[in-house]
N, C-alpha and C positions, 0 to 999 in steps of 0.2 A: 550380515551385520546390520544392526539397527542404526538409524540416523544419529540418535543420541550418543551411541558408542563411537561412531565415526568421528563426530566433531570433538569429542573428548580426547580421543587418541590423536587426532591431528593437532589439537592444541598442545598436548603434551610433547609430541614430536618436535614442535616448533618452540618449545621451552617458553610457552606463554602462560601466565596466570589467567584466571577468569577475568580479573579486572583489566589486565593488559588487552585481552581480546575485546572486552567490552569497550574500552577506549578506542581501539582500532575501528570498531563497527559503529561507534556513536550510539551505543545502547547501554542499559544498566547491567551491572554484574549479575543482578537477579535474573535478567533475561537469559544470560548465558547459562546460569545454573538451571533454569527451567528447561532449556533446550537439551542440556546434557543429562538431565534426570528423566527426560521424556514427557514432562508435564506441559510443554509448549513447543511451538514450531516457529522458526523465523519466517518473515515474509520474503518475497522473491528478491527484493533489493539486498537483504542481508544474506540470502543464499548465494547470490552472485558475488557479493563482497567476500564471503567465506571461500568460495571457489577460487577467486583471484588471489586472496591472501595465502591460501595453501597450495596454489598452483596446480589445482586439479579441476577436472571438468565437472559441470553440474551433474552429469550422468553418474560419475563416480561418487559424488557426494550424496545423492538421493536414491541411488540404485536400490531396488528391492524394497522401497519404503512407500507403500500405498498411501499412507496418511499424508506424507509430504506432497505427493502428486495431487491428491484431492484438494489440499490447501492451495496449491498453485492454480488449479482449475477454478476454484471458487474466487480467488483473488482476481483472476482474469475476468470473470463474469461481473464482479463488483465494479471493476473499472469501466466496463462497457455500460453498466447501469447508470453510473454517475454521468457518463458522457451523454446518455440519452436524456437524463433529467435536465442537464444544462441546455441541451437543444430545445427541449420542451419549454423551459422558462424563457429562453430567447424568443421562441415563437410566440409565447404569450405576450411578451413586451411589444413585439411587432403588431400583434392583434390590437392591443390597447392603443397604439399609435394609429392604426388603421381606423378604429372606431372614432378617434378624435378628428382625424382628417376627413372622414367621409360624412359623419353625421353630427359632429361637434360634441360628442359625449367624452368627457375626460375622467377616467376612473383613477384619480390620484391615489387613493388609499390602496387600491388593488395594485397599482403600479409600484408603489413604495414597498408593499409586502413582497411582491414578486422579485424586485431588485434585491431586497434583503435576503431572501432565500437563495437567489442566484449567487450572491456574494459568497455565502457559506458553502454552497455546493461546489463552486469553482475552487475554493480553498481546499475542500476535501478531495476533489479530483486531482489537484496539483500534488497533494500529499501522496495519493495512491500512485501517481506516476513518478514519484521520487523527485519532483522539481523542488519542493519545499522539504526541509528536514523536520521530523516530528518533534 
């Protein structure tokens, strides 16, 4: 059985409308419609929420669905990429501080730009980790 069919059947078994399920998961009703029609896939946080809501394992939810497994793997790679970018930006800020302390060159414009990008990258990283709601 395809993932889209599985979530539609589980929603019906629990007597939920698409809107009620959307409210439970804090997503739009259109997102639920996309998942059930096979035009979209939920992220890992929503997959976990679905498995908890329906009281089934993730394995049962995504079994035999290669597309969902591929999405989970790519989401995982994206998280590690954001983490590496944050580390790089922090190292860059440390280097600017080192230049200032060792030879007296203060790259204020570069420091401001790096801090600006770091702020947004941390925000994206928090969203991918589920710390902040979308």
